[in-house]
TORKOL-4160 file (C-alpha; in steps of 0.2 Angstrom, whole numbers, padded with zeros to 4 digits, m for minus):
426
<pt num="1" X="0103" Y="m0133" Z="m0021"/>
<pt num="2" X="0101" Y="m0115" Z="m0021"/>
<pt num="3" X="0097" Y="m0107" Z="m0003"/>
<pt num="4" X="0080" Y="m0100" Z="m0009"/>
<pt num="5" X="0073" Y="m0116" Z="m0018"/>
<pt num="6" X="0059" Y="m0125" Z="m0009"/>
<pt num="7" X="0041" Y="m0129" Z="m0010"/>
<pt num="8" X="0025" Y="m0125" Z="0000"/>
<pt num="9" X="0011" Y="m0138" Z="0000"/>
<pt num="10" X="m0007" Y="m0133" Z="0002"/>
<pt num="11" X="m0022" Y="m0125" Z="m0006"/>
<pt num="12" X="m0014" Y="m0112" Z="m0018"/>
<pt num="13" X="m0023" Y="m0096" Z="m0024"/>
<pt num="14" X="m0018" Y="m0082" Z="m0036"/>
<pt num="15" X="m0025" Y="m0071" Z="m0049"/>
<pt num="16" X="m0022" Y="m0071" Z="m0067"/>
<pt num="17" X="m0034" Y="m0058" Z="m0071"/>
<pt num="18" X="m0045" Y="m0047" Z="m0060"/>
<pt num="19" X="m0060" Y="m0058" Z="m0064"/>
<pt num="20" X="m0053" Y="m0075" Z="m0059"/>
<pt num="21" X="m0044" Y="m0083" Z="m0044"/>
<pt num="22" X="m0034" Y="m0098" Z="m0049"/>
<pt num="23" X="m0037" Y="m0112" Z="m0035"/>
<pt num="24" X="m0026" Y="m0127" Z="m0034"/>
<pt num="25" X="m0030" Y="m0139" Z="m0019"/>
<pt num="26" X="m0017" Y="m0150" Z="m0012"/>
<pt num="27" X="m0004" Y="m0143" Z="m0023"/>
<pt num="28" X="0015" Y="m0138" Z="m0023"/>
<pt num="29" X="0020" Y="m0120" Z="m0025"/>
<pt num="30" X="0039" Y="m0120" Z="m0029"/>
<pt num="31" X="0051" Y="m0106" Z="m0025"/>
<pt num="32" X="0067" Y="m0107" Z="m0035"/>
<pt num="33" X="0080" Y="m0094" Z="m0030"/>
<pt num="34" X="0067" Y="m0082" Z="m0024"/>
<pt num="35" X="0056" Y="m0083" Z="m0039"/>
<pt num="36" X="0040" Y="m0093" Z="m0041"/>
<pt num="37" X="0043" Y="m0108" Z="m0053"/>
<pt num="38" X="0024" Y="m0112" Z="m0053"/>
<pt num="39" X="0010" Y="m0122" Z="m0045"/>
<pt num="40" X="0010" Y="m0141" Z="m0048"/>
<pt num="41" X="m0002" Y="m0155" Z="m0043"/>
<pt num="42" X="0013" Y="m0166" Z="m0041"/>
<pt num="43" X="0031" Y="m0161" Z="m0037"/>
<pt num="44" X="0040" Y="m0161" Z="m0053"/>
<pt num="45" X="0055" Y="m0173" Z="m0055"/>
<pt num="46" X="0067" Y="m0158" Z="m0057"/>
<pt num="47" X="0062" Y="m0152" Z="m0039"/>
<pt num="48" X="0063" Y="m0169" Z="m0031"/>
<pt num="49" X="0073" Y="m0168" Z="m0015"/>
<pt num="50" X="0070" Y="m0149" Z="m0011"/>
<pt num="51" X="0063" Y="m0145" Z="0006"/>
<pt num="52" X="0044" Y="m0145" Z="0007"/>
<pt num="53" X="0034" Y="m0136" Z="0020"/>
<pt num="54" X="0018" Y="m0146" Z="0021"/>
<pt num="55" X="0005" Y="m0133" Z="0027"/>
<pt num="56" X="m0009" Y="m0147" Z="0028"/>
<pt num="57" X="m0026" Y="m0139" Z="0025"/>
<pt num="58" X="m0020" Y="m0121" Z="0025"/>
<pt num="59" X="m0022" Y="m0108" Z="0011"/>
<pt num="60" X="m0008" Y="m0101" Z="0002"/>
<pt num="61" X="m0010" Y="m0084" Z="m0006"/>
<pt num="62" X="0002" Y="m0071" Z="m0013"/>
<pt num="63" X="0009" Y="m0058" Z="m0001"/>
<pt num="64" X="m0002" Y="m0042" Z="0000"/>
<pt num="65" X="0004" Y="m0025" Z="m0005"/>
<pt num="66" X="m0001" Y="m0010" Z="0005"/>
<pt num="67" X="0000" Y="0005" Z="m0007"/>
<pt num="68" X="m0003" Y="0019" Z="0006"/>
<pt num="69" X="0001" Y="0019" Z="0025"/>
<pt num="70" X="0007" Y="0032" Z="0037"/>
<pt num="71" X="0019" Y="0024" Z="0048"/>
<pt num="72" X="0020" Y="0038" Z="0062"/>
<pt num="73" X="0001" Y="0037" Z="0064"/>
<pt num="74" X="0000" Y="0019" Z="0069"/>
<pt num="75" X="0001" Y="0022" Z="0087"/>
<pt num="76" X="m0014" Y="0034" Z="0087"/>
<pt num="77" X="m0025" Y="0024" Z="0075"/>
<pt num="78" X="m0044" Y="0025" Z="0079"/>
<pt num="79" X="m0042" Y="0042" Z="0088"/>
<pt num="80" X="m0053" Y="0056" Z="0081"/>
<pt num="81" X="m0063" Y="0046" Z="0070"/>
<pt num="82" X="m0078" Y="0058" Z="0072"/>
<pt num="83" X="m0069" Y="0071" Z="0062"/>
<pt num="84" X="m0067" Y="0075" Z="0044"/>
<pt num="85" X="m0050" Y="0075" Z="0035"/>
<pt num="86" X="m0044" Y="0093" Z="0037"/>
<pt num="87" X="m0050" Y="0095" Z="0055"/>
<pt num="88" X="m0042" Y="0078" Z="0059"/>
<pt num="89" X="m0025" Y="0083" Z="0052"/>
<pt num="90" X="m0025" Y="0099" Z="0061"/>
<pt num="91" X="m0031" Y="0092" Z="0078"/>
<pt num="92" X="m0024" Y="0075" Z="0078"/>
<pt num="93" X="m0012" Y="0070" Z="0065"/>
<pt num="94" X="m0001" Y="0085" Z="0064"/>
<pt num="95" X="0002" Y="0087" Z="0083"/>
<pt num="96" X="0006" Y="0069" Z="0085"/>
<pt num="97" X="0018" Y="0068" Z="0070"/>
<pt num="98" X="0027" Y="0083" Z="0077"/>
<pt num="99" X="0033" Y="0072" Z="0091"/>
<pt num="100" X="0045" Y="0063" Z="0079"/>
<pt num="101" X="0058" Y="0076" Z="0081"/>
<pt num="102" X="0062" Y="0066" Z="0097"/>
<pt num="103" X="0071" Y="0051" Z="0091"/>
<pt num="104" X="0068" Y="0041" Z="0106"/>
<pt num="105" X="0049" Y="0044" Z="0104"/>
<pt num="106" X="0051" Y="0039" Z="0086"/>
<pt num="107" X="0059" Y="0023" Z="0090"/>
<pt num="108" X="0046" Y="0018" Z="0102"/>
<pt num="109" X="0032" Y="0022" Z="0090"/>
<pt num="110" X="0040" Y="0014" Z="0075"/>
<pt num="111" X="0045" Y="m0002" Z="0084"/>
<pt num="112" X="0027" Y="m0005" Z="0088"/>
<pt num="113" X="0023" Y="m0001" Z="0069"/>
<pt num="114" X="0036" Y="m0013" Z="0062"/>
<pt num="115" X="0032" Y="m0027" Z="0074"/>
<pt num="116" X="0013" Y="m0027" Z="0069"/>
<pt num="117" X="0016" Y="m0025" Z="0051"/>
<pt num="118" X="0028" Y="m0040" Z="0051"/>
<pt num="119" X="0014" Y="m0051" Z="0059"/>
<pt num="120" X="0001" Y="m0045" Z="0046"/>
<pt num="121" X="m0003" Y="m0052" Z="0029"/>
<pt num="122" X="0007" Y="m0037" Z="0021"/>
<pt num="123" X="0023" Y="m0041" Z="0012"/>
<pt num="124" X="0026" Y="m0025" Z="0003"/>
<pt num="125" X="0021" Y="m0007" Z="0007"/>
<pt num="126" X="0023" Y="0011" Z="0003"/>
<pt num="127" X="0024" Y="0021" Z="0018"/>
<pt num="128" X="0025" Y="0040" Z="0023"/>
<pt num="129" X="0037" Y="0044" Z="0037"/>
<pt num="130" X="0038" Y="0062" Z="0043"/>
<pt num="131" X="0048" Y="0077" Z="0038"/>
<pt num="132" X="0061" Y="0072" Z="0051"/>
<pt num="133" X="0077" Y="0065" Z="0042"/>
<pt num="134" X="0084" Y="0055" Z="0057"/>
<pt num="135" X="0067" Y="0048" Z="0062"/>
<pt num="136" X="0063" Y="0043" Z="0044"/>
<pt num="137" X="0080" Y="0034" Z="0043"/>
<pt num="138" X="0077" Y="0025" Z="0059"/>
<pt num="139" X="0060" Y="0019" Z="0052"/>
<pt num="140" X="0070" Y="0013" Z="0036"/>
<pt num="141" X="0082" Y="0004" Z="0048"/>
<pt num="142" X="0069" Y="m0005" Z="0057"/>
<pt num="143" X="0059" Y="m0010" Z="0042"/>
<pt num="144" X="0075" Y="m0017" Z="0034"/>
<pt num="145" X="0076" Y="m0029" Z="0049"/>
<pt num="146" X="0059" Y="m0036" Z="0046"/>
<pt num="147" X="0063" Y="m0043" Z="0029"/>
<pt num="148" X="0048" Y="m0034" Z="0021"/>
<pt num="149" X="0050" Y="m0024" Z="0005"/>
<pt num="150" X="0045" Y="m0006" Z="0007"/>
<pt num="151" X="0046" Y="0011" Z="m0001"/>
<pt num="152" X="0048" Y="0024" Z="0013"/>
<pt num="153" X="0047" Y="0043" Z="0011"/>
<pt num="154" X="0053" Y="0058" Z="0020"/>
<pt num="155" X="0038" Y="0069" Z="0020"/>
<pt num="156" X="0040" Y="0087" Z="0013"/>
<pt num="157" X="0028" Y="0101" Z="0018"/>
<pt num="158" X="0031" Y="0119" Z="0020"/>
<pt num="159" X="0014" Y="0128" Z="0022"/>
<pt num="160" X="m0002" Y="0126" Z="0031"/>
<pt num="161" X="0004" Y="0116" Z="0045"/>
<pt num="162" X="0011" Y="0119" Z="0063"/>
<pt num="163" X="0028" Y="0127" Z="0064"/>
<pt num="164" X="0033" Y="0111" Z="0073"/>
<pt num="165" X="0029" Y="0101" Z="0057"/>
<pt num="166" X="0035" Y="0112" Z="0043"/>
<pt num="167" X="0050" Y="0115" Z="0033"/>
<pt num="168" X="0059" Y="0131" Z="0038"/>
<pt num="169" X="0062" Y="0136" Z="0020"/>
<pt num="170" X="0062" Y="0128" Z="0003"/>
<pt num="171" X="0081" Y="0128" Z="0003"/>
<pt num="172" X="0081" Y="0119" Z="0019"/>
<pt num="173" X="0069" Y="0106" Z="0013"/>
<pt num="174" X="0079" Y="0103" Z="m0003"/>
<pt num="175" X="0095" Y="0101" Z="0007"/>
<pt num="176" X="0087" Y="0089" Z="0020"/>
<pt num="177" X="0079" Y="0079" Z="0006"/>
<pt num="178" X="0095" Y="0077" Z="m0004"/>
<pt num="179" X="0105" Y="0073" Z="0012"/>
<pt num="180" X="0092" Y="0060" Z="0016"/>
<pt num="181" X="0093" Y="0052" Z="m0002"/>
<pt num="182" X="0112" Y="0052" Z="m0001"/>
<pt num="183" X="0111" Y="0043" Z="0016"/>
<pt num="184" X="0098" Y="0029" Z="0011"/>
<pt num="185" X="0099" Y="0027" Z="m0008"/>
<pt num="186" X="0111" Y="0012" Z="m0008"/>
<pt num="187" X="0110" Y="0007" Z="0011"/>
<pt num="188" X="0097" Y="m0006" Z="0011"/>
<pt num="189" X="0092" Y="m0023" Z="0003"/>
<pt num="190" X="0074" Y="m0022" Z="0006"/>
<pt num="191" X="0070" Y="m0003" Z="0008"/>
<pt num="192" X="0070" Y="0011" Z="m0005"/>
<pt num="193" X="0066" Y="0029" Z="m0004"/>
<pt num="194" X="0051" Y="0037" Z="m0012"/>
<pt num="195" X="0048" Y="0056" Z="m0014"/>
<pt num="196" X="0034" Y="0061" Z="m0003"/>
<pt num="197" X="0026" Y="0079" Z="m0005"/>
<pt num="198" X="0012" Y="0077" Z="0008"/>
<pt num="199" X="m0001" Y="0084" Z="m0002"/>
<pt num="200" X="m0004" Y="0100" Z="m0012"/>
<pt num="201" X="m0011" Y="0111" Z="0002"/>
<pt num="202" X="0005" Y="0107" Z="0012"/>
<pt num="203" X="0018" Y="0110" Z="m0002"/>
<pt num="204" X="0021" Y="0127" Z="m0010"/>
<pt num="205" X="0024" Y="0129" Z="m0029"/>
<pt num="206" X="0043" Y="0132" Z="m0026"/>
<pt num="207" X="0045" Y="0117" Z="m0015"/>
<pt num="208" X="0036" Y="0106" Z="m0028"/>
<pt num="209" X="0047" Y="0113" Z="m0041"/>
<pt num="210" X="0062" Y="0108" Z="m0032"/>
<pt num="211" X="0055" Y="0091" Z="m0029"/>
<pt num="212" X="0052" Y="0089" Z="m0047"/>
<pt num="213" X="0070" Y="0093" Z="m0051"/>
<pt num="214" X="0076" Y="0080" Z="m0038"/>
<pt num="215" X="0064" Y="0067" Z="m0045"/>
<pt num="216" X="0072" Y="0070" Z="m0063"/>
<pt num="217" X="0089" Y="0069" Z="m0055"/>
<pt num="218" X="0087" Y="0053" Z="m0045"/>
<pt num="219" X="0072" Y="0045" Z="m0054"/>
<pt num="220" X="0064" Y="0041" Z="m0038"/>
<pt num="221" X="0045" Y="0036" Z="m0037"/>
<pt num="222" X="0033" Y="0048" Z="m0029"/>
<pt num="223" X="0018" Y="0046" Z="m0017"/>
<pt num="224" X="0005" Y="0058" Z="m0012"/>
<pt num="225" X="m0014" Y="0061" Z="m0010"/>
<pt num="226" X="m0027" Y="0066" Z="m0023"/>
<pt num="227" X="m0045" Y="0071" Z="m0023"/>
<pt num="228" X="m0049" Y="0063" Z="m0006"/>
<pt num="229" X="m0061" Y="0076" Z="0001"/>
<pt num="230" X="m0072" Y="0089" Z="m0006"/>
<pt num="231" X="m0065" Y="0103" Z="0005"/>
<pt num="232" X="m0048" Y="0098" Z="0001"/>
<pt num="233" X="m0051" Y="0099" Z="m0017"/>
<pt num="234" X="m0059" Y="0116" Z="m0015"/>
<pt num="235" X="m0044" Y="0122" Z="m0006"/>
<pt num="236" X="m0032" Y="0116" Z="m0019"/>
<pt num="237" X="m0042" Y="0126" Z="m0032"/>
<pt num="238" X="m0039" Y="0141" Z="m0022"/>
<pt num="239" X="m0021" Y="0138" Z="m0020"/>
<pt num="240" X="m0018" Y="0133" Z="m0038"/>
<pt num="241" X="m0030" Y="0143" Z="m0049"/>
<pt num="242" X="m0019" Y="0140" Z="m0064"/>
<pt num="243" X="m0024" Y="0121" Z="m0064"/>
<pt num="244" X="m0040" Y="0114" Z="m0070"/>
<pt num="245" X="m0041" Y="0099" Z="m0058"/>
<pt num="246" X="m0031" Y="0093" Z="m0043"/>
<pt num="247" X="m0019" Y="0081" Z="m0053"/>
<pt num="248" X="m0013" Y="0095" Z="m0063"/>
<pt num="249" X="m0005" Y="0103" Z="m0047"/>
<pt num="250" X="0007" Y="0088" Z="m0047"/>
<pt num="251" X="0008" Y="0086" Z="m0065"/>
<pt num="252" X="0014" Y="0103" Z="m0069"/>
<pt num="253" X="0030" Y="0099" Z="m0059"/>
<pt num="254" X="0033" Y="0082" Z="m0066"/>
<pt num="255" X="0027" Y="0073" Z="m0051"/>
<pt num="256" X="0012" Y="0063" Z="m0058"/>
<pt num="257" X="0018" Y="0047" Z="m0066"/>
<pt num="258" X="0025" Y="0044" Z="m0083"/>
<pt num="259" X="0038" Y="0032" Z="m0089"/>
<pt num="260" X="0052" Y="0038" Z="m0077"/>
<pt num="261" X="0041" Y="0043" Z="m0062"/>
<pt num="262" X="0031" Y="0029" Z="m0055"/>
<pt num="263" X="0018" Y="0037" Z="m0044"/>
<pt num="264" X="0005" Y="0032" Z="m0031"/>
<pt num="265" X="m0009" Y="0043" Z="m0028"/>
<pt num="266" X="m0020" Y="0039" Z="m0013"/>
<pt num="267" X="m0039" Y="0039" Z="m0012"/>
<pt num="268" X="m0045" Y="0047" Z="m0028"/>
<pt num="269" X="m0063" Y="0048" Z="m0022"/>
<pt num="270" X="m0069" Y="0062" Z="m0032"/>
<pt num="271" X="m0059" Y="0062" Z="m0048"/>
<pt num="272" X="m0066" Y="0072" Z="m0063"/>
<pt num="273" X="m0066" Y="0064" Z="m0080"/>
<pt num="274" X="m0051" Y="0074" Z="m0085"/>
<pt num="275" X="m0041" Y="0069" Z="m0070"/>
<pt num="276" X="m0045" Y="0050" Z="m0073"/>
<pt num="277" X="m0039" Y="0052" Z="m0091"/>
<pt num="278" X="m0023" Y="0059" Z="m0085"/>
<pt num="279" X="m0021" Y="0045" Z="m0072"/>
<pt num="280" X="m0023" Y="0032" Z="m0085"/>
<pt num="281" X="m0011" Y="0041" Z="m0098"/>
<pt num="282" X="0003" Y="0043" Z="m0085"/>
<pt num="283" X="0001" Y="0026" Z="m0077"/>
<pt num="284" X="m0002" Y="0033" Z="m0060"/>
<pt num="285" X="m0007" Y="0020" Z="m0047"/>
<pt num="286" X="m0023" Y="0023" Z="m0036"/>
<pt num="287" X="m0022" Y="0017" Z="m0018"/>
<pt num="288" X="m0040" Y="0013" Z="m0013"/>
<pt num="289" X="m0042" Y="0016" Z="0005"/>
<pt num="290" X="m0060" Y="0012" Z="0009"/>
<pt num="291" X="m0059" Y="0012" Z="0028"/>
<pt num="292" X="m0051" Y="0029" Z="0029"/>
<pt num="293" X="m0063" Y="0036" Z="0016"/>
<pt num="294" X="m0077" Y="0031" Z="0028"/>
<pt num="295" X="m0069" Y="0036" Z="0044"/>
<pt num="296" X="m0065" Y="0053" Z="0039"/>
<pt num="297" X="m0081" Y="0056" Z="0029"/>
<pt num="298" X="m0072" Y="0058" Z="0013"/>
<pt num="299" X="m0085" Y="0049" Z="0002"/>
<pt num="300" X="m0086" Y="0032" Z="m0007"/>
<pt num="301" X="m0073" Y="0029" Z="m0020"/>
<pt num="302" X="m0080" Y="0024" Z="m0037"/>
<pt num="303" X="m0069" Y="0009" Z="m0039"/>
<pt num="304" X="m0079" Y="0001" Z="m0052"/>
<pt num="305" X="m0076" Y="0016" Z="m0063"/>
<pt num="306" X="m0058" Y="0014" Z="m0061"/>
<pt num="307" X="m0057" Y="m0005" Z="m0064"/>
<pt num="308" X="m0068" Y="m0002" Z="m0080"/>
<pt num="309" X="m0056" Y="0012" Z="m0086"/>
<pt num="310" X="m0041" Y="0000" Z="m0084"/>
<pt num="311" X="m0031" Y="0011" Z="m0073"/>
<pt num="312" X="m0018" Y="0004" Z="m0060"/>
<pt num="313" X="m0027" Y="0001" Z="m0044"/>
<pt num="314" X="m0022" Y="m0007" Z="m0027"/>
<pt num="315" X="m0027" Y="m0006" Z="m0009"/>
<pt num="316" X="m0021" Y="0004" Z="0005"/>
<pt num="317" X="m0024" Y="0004" Z="0024"/>
<pt num="318" X="m0021" Y="0022" Z="0026"/>
<pt num="319" X="m0016" Y="0021" Z="0044"/>
<pt num="320" X="m0022" Y="0031" Z="0054"/>
<pt num="321" X="m0037" Y="0037" Z="0044"/>
<pt num="322" X="m0039" Y="0018" Z="0043"/>
<pt num="323" X="m0038" Y="0009" Z="0059"/>
<pt num="324" X="m0033" Y="m0009" Z="0053"/>
<pt num="325" X="m0016" Y="m0013" Z="0046"/>
<pt num="326" X="m0024" Y="m0029" Z="0038"/>
<pt num="327" X="m0026" Y="m0029" Z="0020"/>
<pt num="328" X="m0038" Y="m0043" Z="0022"/>
<pt num="329" X="m0049" Y="m0031" Z="0031"/>
<pt num="330" X="m0046" Y="m0018" Z="0017"/>
<pt num="331" X="m0053" Y="m0031" Z="0005"/>
<pt num="332" X="m0069" Y="m0034" Z="0015"/>
<pt num="333" X="m0071" Y="m0015" Z="0018"/>
<pt num="334" X="m0069" Y="m0012" Z="m0001"/>
<pt num="335" X="m0083" Y="m0024" Z="m0005"/>
<pt num="336" X="m0095" Y="m0017" Z="0008"/>
<pt num="337" X="m0092" Y="0001" Z="0003"/>
<pt num="338" X="m0094" Y="m0003" Z="m0016"/>
<pt num="339" X="m0111" Y="m0010" Z="m0012"/>
<pt num="340" X="m0116" Y="0007" Z="m0004"/>
<pt num="341" X="m0110" Y="0016" Z="m0020"/>
<pt num="342" X="m0120" Y="0004" Z="m0031"/>
<pt num="343" X="m0136" Y="0006" Z="m0020"/>
<pt num="344" X="m0135" Y="0024" Z="m0016"/>
<pt num="345" X="m0125" Y="0033" Z="m0030"/>
<pt num="346" X="m0125" Y="0023" Z="m0046"/>
<pt num="347" X="m0136" Y="0008" Z="m0049"/>
<pt num="348" X="m0125" Y="0004" Z="m0064"/>
<pt num="349" X="m0109" Y="0002" Z="m0054"/>
<pt num="350" X="m0110" Y="m0016" Z="m0049"/>
<pt num="351" X="m0102" Y="m0020" Z="m0032"/>
<pt num="352" X="m0084" Y="m0027" Z="m0031"/>
<pt num="353" X="m0082" Y="m0045" Z="m0031"/>
<pt num="354" X="m0070" Y="m0056" Z="m0020"/>
<pt num="355" X="m0060" Y="m0059" Z="m0036"/>
<pt num="356" X="m0058" Y="m0041" Z="m0039"/>
<pt num="357" X="m0052" Y="m0036" Z="m0022"/>
<pt num="358" X="m0041" Y="m0051" Z="m0021"/>
<pt num="359" X="m0033" Y="m0045" Z="m0037"/>
<pt num="360" X="m0031" Y="m0027" Z="m0031"/>
<pt num="361" X="m0023" Y="m0033" Z="m0015"/>
<pt num="362" X="m0010" Y="m0044" Z="m0024"/>
<pt num="363" X="m0005" Y="m0041" Z="m0041"/>
<pt num="364" X="m0014" Y="m0025" Z="m0043"/>
<pt num="365" X="m0004" Y="m0016" Z="m0030"/>
<pt num="366" X="0011" Y="m0028" Z="m0031"/>
<pt num="367" X="0015" Y="m0023" Z="m0049"/>
<pt num="368" X="0021" Y="m0006" Z="m0042"/>
<pt num="369" X="0036" Y="m0016" Z="m0036"/>
<pt num="370" X="0038" Y="m0026" Z="m0052"/>
<pt num="371" X="0034" Y="m0044" Z="m0055"/>
<pt num="372" X="0025" Y="m0046" Z="m0038"/>
<pt num="373" X="0008" Y="m0052" Z="m0032"/>
<pt num="374" X="0006" Y="m0068" Z="m0042"/>
<pt num="375" X="0012" Y="m0086" Z="m0042"/>
<pt num="376" X="0014" Y="m0087" Z="m0061"/>
<pt num="377" X="0032" Y="m0092" Z="m0066"/>
<pt num="378" X="0045" Y="m0078" Z="m0064"/>
<pt num="379" X="0036" Y="m0068" Z="m0051"/>
<pt num="380" X="0045" Y="m0064" Z="m0035"/>
<pt num="381" X="0040" Y="m0077" Z="m0022"/>
<pt num="382" X="0029" Y="m0067" Z="m0009"/>
<pt num="383" X="0018" Y="m0079" Z="0000"/>
<pt num="384" X="0006" Y="m0079" Z="0015"/>
<pt num="385" X="0000" Y="m0095" Z="0023"/>
<pt num="386" X="m0018" Y="m0094" Z="0031"/>
<pt num="387" X="m0025" Y="m0107" Z="0043"/>
<pt num="388" X="m0044" Y="m0107" Z="0047"/>
<pt num="389" X="m0044" Y="m0120" Z="0060"/>
<pt num="390" X="m0050" Y="m0107" Z="0073"/>
<pt num="391" X="m0065" Y="m0104" Z="0063"/>
<pt num="392" X="m0074" Y="m0121" Z="0064"/>
<pt num="393" X="m0088" Y="m0125" Z="0052"/>
<pt num="394" X="m0100" Y="m0141" Z="0051"/>
<pt num="395" X="m0104" Y="m0139" Z="0032"/>
<pt num="396" X="m0093" Y="m0141" Z="0017"/>
<pt num="397" X="m0085" Y="m0125" Z="0011"/>
<pt num="398" X="m0076" Y="m0123" Z="m0006"/>
<pt num="399" X="m0059" Y="m0116" Z="m0006"/>
<pt num="400" X="m0065" Y="m0100" Z="m0012"/>
<pt num="401" X="m0078" Y="m0099" Z="0002"/>
<pt num="402" X="m0064" Y="m0103" Z="0015"/>
<pt num="403" X="m0054" Y="m0089" Z="0008"/>
<pt num="404" X="m0069" Y="m0077" Z="0008"/>
<pt num="405" X="m0072" Y="m0081" Z="0027"/>
<pt num="406" X="m0054" Y="m0077" Z="0031"/>
<pt num="407" X="m0056" Y="m0061" Z="0022"/>
<pt num="408" X="m0070" Y="m0056" Z="0033"/>
<pt num="409" X="m0066" Y="m0065" Z="0049"/>
<pt num="410" X="m0047" Y="m0067" Z="0051"/>
<pt num="411" X="m0034" Y="m0059" Z="0062"/>
<pt num="412" X="m0016" Y="m0062" Z="0066"/>
<pt num="413" X="m0019" Y="m0079" Z="0073"/>
<pt num="414" X="m0024" Y="m0085" Z="0056"/>
<pt num="415" X="m0007" Y="m0080" Z="0048"/>
<pt num="416" X="0005" Y="m0095" Z="0051"/>
<pt num="417" X="0018" Y="m0091" Z="0038"/>
<pt num="418" X="0025" Y="m0078" Z="0027"/>
<pt num="419" X="0039" Y="m0076" Z="0014"/>
<pt num="420" X="0046" Y="m0061" Z="0004"/>
<pt num="421" X="0056" Y="m0064" Z="m0011"/>
<pt num="422" X="0059" Y="m0082" Z="m0006"/>
<pt num="423" X="0065" Y="m0077" Z="0012"/>
<pt num="424" X="0055" Y="m0085" Z="0026"/>
<pt num="425" X="0049" Y="m0071" Z="0038"/>
<pt num="426" X="0040" Y="m0084" Z="0050"/>
C-alpha cells in the first residue's frame, strides 16, 4: 500500500463550478498517493483495507489558498487601521519591515507567523518577505518545516521608501535577487521562489527591466499589487507617464502574466476596462483582499464584474492590511463587502454567494498552484477537517448551512485536521 493512500470519512464539500458546491454526507474521500481518487458513498472494493480516518459528523473541505499575504507584517497586524494605504506604509509597514535586517528579530517574527498559518485553514499561500535575503531564506526554511505549500518572494524596491528598506542600487538588487534564486530554487520540497516587485511606486524602471530579464531567464512566477488605492494609482500615472493604466507599468517589462509568467496581482479595486481586458488576456490572477481594502480605505472591489468577465480570481488575507489569517473570515468579508457594493455603487452587481466565495478560496486561488482546490479525481489532496460541536444548535441545519455558519463563526478550535498533497499536517 502506498504511504499516502488512505480515506477520510465525513461530510465532504468541493466546487465543480463557481455556482455549485457538491455536498456528499457520510462519504469517503480517498487519497491515493497524494492525489484525490474521488468521493464515494461506500468505500470501493479497490480501497478496502486502506487506513480510514472517521471524522464523525465533521465537514471536510479542500484546503484554502491565500493568494496574497505579507509574512513580515503578521506580528503588527491590526496596528494603524485608521490610516489610508500610503500613510500606513510610510508610518507603520516600512519601519517595521526594516527590522528584518536583524536575523534574530526575523526569526522571532516569522516563527509566530508560520505557527499560526499552520493552524489556520490555509494549505497553500503566496507570501511577500522583505528585501533582506537572509531573512527571506529563513522564512522559506521555516515554512518548509510546516508542510504547507508556498511561493515566497524576496521583495524588490529601490525608490520612495526609507533608506533602511531600499536597495542601494539596481546592480545590488540584481545581484541579491540572483543570489537568492541560486540559493533556494532547488532547495525545498514545499516552497518555491516568486519574483516580488513590491509595487510600481517602489520600483524604478531600470529595476523592473532587470526583474523582467530575470523572469525570462528563470521562468519564475510574479506577485505584486495593482490598482488598490486611488492615490496610489495617481502616483503611478506621474511615475509612468508613458502608460495608459497601472497594469501597463508591469506589462511593459514582461511582468504581467502570459503563458510563461504566471502572475498574481493583489486588490484590483479600481481597474479600468482596458486593464481588465489585459488581465484576462494575460491570465493574471486577481487576489481579492476584502478586509484590507476596508481597513485601509481603498474601496470596494467589484468582484462580480471580475467573475462575470471570467478572469482568474482567488482570495487573499493581505496581512497586515488585513488582520485575520483565516481564509474563512476572508470569505465572509467578501460576501459582506459585495453587499455594500451592490447597495451603494451598482444595483446590477448582485452580491457574492457562499458558493462563489467558497470557489474563490479553493479552486479559484488553488489553480495558481496547478490541479489544486478540488476533490475531483487527479487533484492534489489538500483537505481541511472542520468540526462545529462548539457551535451548538437546537434546530436542523443542512450541510451547506453548517458550512456557512463555520465561514462566519469559526476559529482555530474548529479546525481539527489538515492535509497537504496527501501529507497529514495534524
